N, C-alpha and C positions, 0 to 999 in steps of 0.2 A: 935506359931502362922503359921496356917499350907496353904498353897500356895497354889490356885484353881489349876485346872488342867488345862495347857494350850490349851487343846481343846476343852475347855468350850467358850462361846462367851463371857460370863464378866471378863475372862482372857482375851479376846480377844479384845474385849472391852476397857478396862484399859488399854491394851500395845497400842492399836491407840492411848487412851489419853497421854500418857505419850508422854514427847518431849525428843529428845535427852538435855542429861545434858551439863551445858558449864563447859568455867574451873573455878575452883574456883575464886576467885573474888582476892588471895592472890597470885595467881599464876598469870605470867603475857609466853605469849606465842609469836612468833615472824609471823609475816605474812603468813612464808615457813612452820612452825608449826603446820598450821588449820586444811587442808587437810590429812595429819597426824591423828593429835586429830580425826580427822570425821571417818577413818575408823578403829580408834581403841573403842572409842565410841560405833559404830557401832556394834561392835564384841559379843556386849554382850546383853541382856535386856538392857534399859534405867532405869527401875526401880533397877535394885540392883548394880548401882553404888555408893560406899558411898564415902565419902569424900576422906578420905586414896587414895581409889581406885581411881579417878578422877588425885588426887595429880600425883601416878606415870605413873597415865595414860601420863599428863604431861610431867612426865619425859621420858616418852617414845616414844612422839610426835616428842619432842626435840631433841632423839639422833639418831630417824629412817630420821628427818629431815638435822639434821648433815652428817649420812649415805651418803645420795645420793650428799647434795654438794661434799662433798668426793672425791666420787667416779667420781663428774662434776669433779674436778682440777686433781684427780692424770688421767682419758685421753688425759684431755688437754696436763699436763707436760711428760705423759709415765710415764711407770712403774718404770725407772732407769733416774738415772738425775748425771748430770760430780759436781763431788766436786772439791772442789778450785785446787786442786793438778790432778786435770785433771782424775782422776779414778771413772769409772762408779761404782755407789753405787744404788741400795734400794732407792727406795721414800719412804724418812720418812713417811707420811702420810699413809702406805699400815698399821702398827702396830698402827697408830689411829684406822684407819676403824676396824682393826679390835676389838680391842678393844669396840669398838662402837657397832661390832655386833652382840658380846659376848652379852653385854651389852642390846639390842634390843634382842636375846633371851630370857634372866634369865628373862624381864621385862613382858612380853608377857607370858612366862610358871608363872609368878608370879600373873597376872591379868587374868589368863585363854584363854587369847583371841589366841592361837596360835594354827595351824591346827586342833590337838587332840581335843581339849577341843571346839571348832565352827563348825569342818565339822563331825567329828567322829575317829575314829581308823581306818588303814588303812585299815587293813582285809576286814572290813564293805562299803569299797571306791570300791573296784574291780567290782559291778554288776553295780554300778554309770557310773564308768569309762569306762565296756567293751561297755552300753550302747550307754553313750556319743559318742562311736567311731562308732559304729552302726549310729547313727543318722550324724557321719559324712560323713561316706560310704554312705550313701544315699542320701545326702544333694551333694556328688560328684558327682555318679549317673546319678541325674537328672541335674546336669550342663551345659549340653548340652541344654536341651528342657527348658531352662528360661523364665517361664511366668513373674516371676518377683512378683509370688502370694507366692512361698513359697522360707523366706530368707534364703543367698545364705554364705558360708563360709566367716566368716572379716581375710581375711589377712594380 
């Protein structure tokens, strides 16, 4: 079946009517996983998600939530810990963080929700990046004459 052009009115209307997919009924997400779930499914056209993709998206969401939790714990505990012998050792949570980070990258690639799939190749981003820097420069130049009509930079 041939897909309609994305710039057609009928396809845009269909996209507006399609709601974000929910996790499959047999998949359990923790409350902390839900913000990541929303980010993951938003990265693709809602109609393109298959059941198996949604299962992998749930796995990626859990993985990203676990990465955040581990990072908070490492920040609190520190990069090194003192073992029972009094020797400084690398916090063992770093190894798990690395494993989860690699898993998240692999799942992102598999689901095509990584940067190249969502915003394009980096060589095509040069003009957009240059334009963004110009806009930020223009905002800074106007900074002293702020009349509240042009949004300022978020610091």
